[in-house]
C-alpha positions as CSV (number, residue, x, y, z in Angstrom):
1,M,110.6,45.0,50.9
2,F,113.5,43.1,52.1
3,G,116.5,44.8,53.6
4,K,119.8,43.5,52.8
5,M,123.1,44.2,54.6
6,K,126.5,42.6,54.6
7,V,128.1,41.6,57.9
8,D,131.6,40.2,57.6
9,D,131.2,39.5,53.9
10,E,127.9,37.7,54.6
11,E,124.7,38.9,53.2
12,V,121.8,38.9,55.7
13,T,118.2,39.4,54.7
14,M,115.9,41.0,57.2
15,R,112.1,40.8,57.3
16,T,109.9,43.5,58.8
17,P,107.2,42.6,61.4
18,Q,104.5,43.7,59.0
19,Q,105.8,41.2,56.5
20,E,105.9,38.4,59.0
21,Q,102.2,38.9,59.9
22,L,100.9,39.3,56.4
23,T,99.6,36.1,55.0
24,V,98.2,35.8,51.5
25,P,95.3,33.3,51.1
26,K,95.6,30.6,48.6
27,T,93.4,30.8,45.5
28,P,92.8,28.2,42.8
29,F,95.2,30.1,40.6
30,S,97.9,30.3,43.2
31,M,97.4,26.6,43.9
32,L,97.6,25.8,40.3
33,S,100.8,27.8,40.0
34,E,102.4,25.5,42.5
35,Y,102.4,22.7,40.1
36,S,105.5,22.2,38.1
37,R,105.5,22.3,34.4
38,S,105.5,18.5,34.2
39,G,102.8,18.3,36.8
40,F,100.7,20.9,35.0
41,S,101.1,19.0,31.8
42,Q,100.0,15.8,33.4
43,A,97.0,17.6,35.1
44,S,96.1,19.2,31.8
45,D,95.7,15.7,30.3
46,V,92.9,15.0,32.8
47,S,89.5,16.5,31.8
48,L,86.7,17.0,34.3
49,T,83.2,16.7,32.9
50,M,80.3,17.9,35.1
51,T,76.9,16.4,34.3
52,D,73.5,17.5,35.4
53,P,71.3,14.5,36.5
54,A,68.1,16.5,35.8
55,A,69.2,17.2,32.3
56,D,69.9,13.5,31.7
57,D,66.5,12.6,33.0
58,Q,64.9,15.2,30.8
59,A,66.7,13.9,27.8
60,D,65.5,10.4,28.5
61,T,61.8,11.0,29.2
62,T,58.9,8.9,27.9
63,K,57.9,11.7,25.6
64,D,61.2,11.7,23.8
65,K,60.9,7.9,23.4
66,L,57.4,8.4,22.0
67,N,58.7,11.1,19.6
68,S,61.4,8.7,18.4
69,F,58.7,6.1,17.7
70,L,56.6,8.7,15.9
71,A,59.6,9.8,13.8
72,S,60.1,6.2,12.7
73,R,56.5,6.3,11.5
74,D,57.0,9.6,9.7
75,I,54.6,11.4,12.1
76,S,55.3,14.8,13.5
77,P,56.5,14.8,17.1
78,I,54.6,15.9,20.2
79,R,55.8,19.4,20.8
80,S,53.6,20.4,23.7
81,T,51.9,18.7,26.6
82,M,48.5,19.7,27.8
83,V,48.7,21.2,31.3
84,I,45.2,22.6,31.6
85,P,42.1,20.5,32.4
86,W,40.2,19.2,29.3
87,D,36.9,21.0,30.3
88,T,38.6,24.4,30.4
89,A,40.4,24.0,27.1
90,G,39.2,25.7,23.9
91,D,37.7,24.0,20.9
92,R,40.8,24.6,18.8
93,T,43.1,23.1,21.5
94,K,40.8,20.1,21.9
95,R,40.8,19.4,18.1
96,Q,44.6,19.7,18.1
97,Y,45.2,17.2,20.8
98,V,42.5,14.8,19.5
99,R,44.2,14.8,16.1
100,K,47.5,14.1,17.7
101,A,46.1,11.4,19.9
102,K,44.5,9.6,16.9
103,Q,47.8,9.6,15.1
104,V,49.6,8.1,18.1
105,V,46.9,5.5,18.8
106,F,46.6,4.3,15.2
107,A,50.4,4.2,14.8
108,T,50.5,1.9,17.9
109,L,47.7,-0.2,16.6
110,E,49.4,-0.6,13.2
111,E,52.4,-2.0,15.1
112,I,50.3,-4.5,17.0
113,A,48.0,-5.5,14.2
114,P,49.3,-4.3,10.9
115,S,46.6,-6.1,8.8
116,S,43.6,-4.9,10.8
117,P,44.2,-1.9,13.1
118,E,40.6,-0.6,12.7
119,M,39.1,-3.9,13.9
120,L,41.5,-3.9,16.9
121,F,40.4,-0.4,17.7
122,K,36.7,-1.4,17.7
123,A,37.4,-4.4,19.9
124,V,39.2,-2.1,22.4
125,E,36.1,0.2,22.4
126,E,33.7,-2.7,23.0
127,S,36.0,-3.9,25.8
128,L,35.9,-0.5,27.5
129,K,32.1,-0.3,27.2
130,K,31.7,-3.8,28.5
131,G,33.9,-2.9,31.5
132,E,31.7,0.1,32.2
133,A,28.6,-2.0,32.0
134,D,30.1,-4.6,34.3
135,D,30.9,-2.0,36.8
136,M,27.4,-0.6,36.6
137,D,25.8,-4.1,37.0
138,S,27.9,-4.7,40.0
139,A,26.8,-1.4,41.6
140,L,23.1,-2.2,40.9
141,L,23.5,-5.7,42.2
142,E,25.2,-4.5,45.4
143,A,22.3,-2.0,46.0
144,L,19.7,-4.8,45.6
145,V,21.6,-7.1,47.9
146,E,21.8,-4.3,50.5
147,S,18.0,-3.9,50.2
148,Y,17.6,-7.6,50.6
149,E,19.7,-7.8,53.8
150,N,17.9,-4.7,55.3
151,S,14.5,-6.4,54.9
152,N,13.2,-8.4,57.8
153,H,10.2,-10.2,56.3
154,W,10.5,-13.0,53.8
155,S,7.7,-11.6,51.5
156,T,9.7,-8.4,51.0
157,R,12.9,-10.3,50.3
158,R,11.0,-12.5,47.8
159,Q,9.9,-9.4,46.0
160,I,13.5,-8.1,45.8
161,L,14.8,-11.4,44.6
162,S,12.2,-11.6,41.9
163,V,13.7,-8.4,40.4
164,I,17.0,-10.2,39.6
165,A,16.2,-13.9,39.9
166,D,15.8,-14.4,36.1
167,K,18.8,-12.2,35.2
168,V,21.5,-13.5,37.5
169,S,22.3,-17.2,38.0
170,F,21.9,-18.9,41.3
171,S,25.7,-19.5,41.7
172,T,26.5,-15.9,41.1
173,L,23.8,-14.6,43.3
174,Q,24.9,-16.9,46.1
175,K,28.3,-15.3,46.1
176,W,26.5,-12.0,47.1
177,I,24.0,-13.6,49.4
178,P,25.7,-16.6,51.1
179,D,22.6,-17.8,53.0
180,L,20.4,-17.9,49.9
181,T,18.9,-21.4,49.2
182,R,17.8,-22.9,45.9
183,Y,14.2,-23.1,47.2
184,R,14.0,-19.3,47.8
185,Y,15.7,-18.6,44.5
186,N,13.1,-20.7,42.7
187,I,10.2,-19.2,44.7
188,A,11.4,-15.7,43.6
189,R,11.4,-16.7,40.0
190,H,7.9,-18.2,40.4
191,H,6.8,-14.9,42.1
192,R,7.8,-13.0,39.0
193,L,5.8,-15.3,36.7
194,L,2.6,-15.1,38.9
195,H,2.6,-11.5,40.1
196,G,5.3,-9.7,38.2
197,R,8.8,-8.5,38.8
198,G,9.0,-7.0,42.3
199,A,5.2,-6.8,42.6
200,E,3.5,-6.8,45.9
201,V,1.1,-9.5,46.6
202,S,-2.3,-8.2,47.9
203,R,-3.4,-9.9,51.1
204,R,-7.1,-10.8,51.7
205,K,-8.3,-9.3,54.9
206,N,-10.6,-11.5,57.1
207,T,-12.2,-9.6,59.9
208,R,-13.0,-11.5,63.0
209,I,-14.9,-10.4,66.1
210,Y,-14.1,-11.9,69.4
211,V,-17.0,-13.1,71.6
212,A,-16.6,-14.0,75.2
213,P,-17.3,-17.7,75.9
214,E,-20.1,-16.8,78.4
215,K,-21.9,-14.7,75.8
216,L,-21.5,-17.3,73.2
217,D,-23.0,-20.0,75.5
218,H,-26.0,-17.8,76.3
219,F,-26.6,-17.2,72.6
220,L,-26.5,-20.9,71.7
221,T,-28.8,-21.7,74.6
222,F,-31.3,-19.2,73.3
223,I,-31.4,-20.2,69.7
224,T,-31.8,-23.9,70.6
225,S,-34.5,-23.4,73.2
226,S,-37.9,-25.1,72.6
227,A,-39.8,-21.9,72.3
228,V,-37.7,-20.6,69.5
229,V,-37.5,-23.9,67.7
230,Q,-41.3,-24.3,67.7
231,D,-42.0,-20.9,66.3
232,M,-39.5,-21.3,63.5
233,P,-41.1,-22.6,60.2
234,F,-39.6,-25.7,58.5
235,G,-40.7,-24.9,55.0
236,E,-44.1,-24.0,53.6
237,R,-47.2,-25.9,52.6
238,T,-50.2,-25.0,50.5
239,L,-53.8,-25.1,51.7
240,R,-56.6,-25.3,49.1
241,L,-59.9,-24.0,50.1
242,S,-63.3,-25.0,48.9
243,S,-63.4,-22.0,46.8
244,K,-60.3,-23.4,45.0
245,T,-58.2,-20.7,46.6
246,E,-54.7,-21.7,47.5
247,L,-53.0,-20.3,50.6
248,K,-49.3,-20.8,51.5
249,I,-48.7,-21.2,55.2
250,P,-45.6,-22.1,57.2
251,N,-45.1,-25.7,58.0
252,V,-45.0,-25.7,61.8
């Protein structure tokens, strides 16, 4: 590889052109070999630890914390998570998750109310049902208010108000209908007592015929004329004949 020759008792080392152009890339092992023994010993004292953030997050999930809580209550951990919709799950799968959910819920309730977890559970159920009922009442009230505002005549609005006037207080109803007055609210309550809740009041029809003034004047002149008045009887009177026969004749 290297040619050596002596010139005047001096040793000369010659390098070929191929050797001058040849470059060896550095590798981690070659770079590591450049350290001295003391440097390598110092570098060996330094340990590099590579961590995976996703693994740390996975180890610190809420399910792991929940399993730790269940372990403290001597309850089996949650080994699987339901990934399919509830409607498409089988009966066996549903029973399994219902059983596990009951264990978790009652374990939590025992921590909150150790002396009466069952009563707390019933109170939570009633609160949920009441919340659903309140949402339903609000939806129905909103529909009635919309019908009230879409009506143009007061009689129709009175019928709509009579549906809810005795069920909802005036202050609450005024929040939904700002222009509602106490008088109209009381009239709607009175309408329910007289005609029924939301009942329509039947109107009496009075038919009238229009007569022109000139025709009416002619008619009045005719019925008050002397000829008509004289021929009209003003009662009756009885005539008794010599034969004791009685005849009833008009009193003219």
